N, C-alpha and C positions, 0 to 999 in steps of 0.2 A: 926566532923572529919576535919582535916586540910590537904590541898593539897598544895604542893610547886610548884610554877611556876617559870621557869628560863627564864628571859627576856634576849634576845641576843643583841638587839639594843636599845640604850637609847638616848633620846633627853633631856638633862639636863635642858635646858632653859624652856621647856614646862612641865617637869616632867612626860614624857610619855615614856613607854617602850613597845617593840614589841617582841613577840615570832616569828611571821610571819605576813603577811599582814592581816590575819583573826583574830588574837589574839592580841589585843592592850589594854594596861592598863594605867590608870593614877596611879602612885605609891605614890604620895605625894600631899597633906596631908592625904587623904584617898585613899584606893585602890578601884578603880572603873573600871569595864570592859567596854570598848567601843565597840559598834556594828558598823560594816561597812555598809555603804549605798552609793547609787549613787545619786548625786545631779548635775543636768545640765551636765551630762556625766562625772563627776569627782568623784573620790573616796573620801569619807568623813567619819569621825567617829563621833559618838554621844553617849552620856551616856543615859541610859534609863530614860525617863521622862524629858529630857532636850531639849531645843530648840537650844542650841549652838552646832555648828558643827565645827570640826577641820579637815582641809583638809590634805590629805596624803602629798601633796606638801609642806605644812608648817611643817609637822613633819619631812619629809625627809631632809629638809635644815640643821637641826642640829643633825642628827643621827651620833652616834659613836658606834663602836663595843665595847661592855662592858657587862659583865654578871652581872646580878642583880637578886637576889632571893626575891620573895614575897610569903607570905603565904595567901591562900584563904580558907575561911570557906565553906565547902560543907556539905550537909546532909549525914547522916550515910548510907542511902540506895544507895547513888551514889558511885558505885565502878566499 
């Protein structure tokens, strides 16, 4: 089953889109959902299994309001 996610804020330089501060995706070249974490008192995002962190401050610098649709594969039992 395919779920459509509407990204409301886009950082074109980092290829990152946000629905809100909890739902953040890398949309290019692969679609990866980033999980929010706190590191040294700051909000950061990290992909599952990765050591690389991207700070909210770095994402926020290049944010523009732009709607972008991505399709995410979810299991059939997820409704």
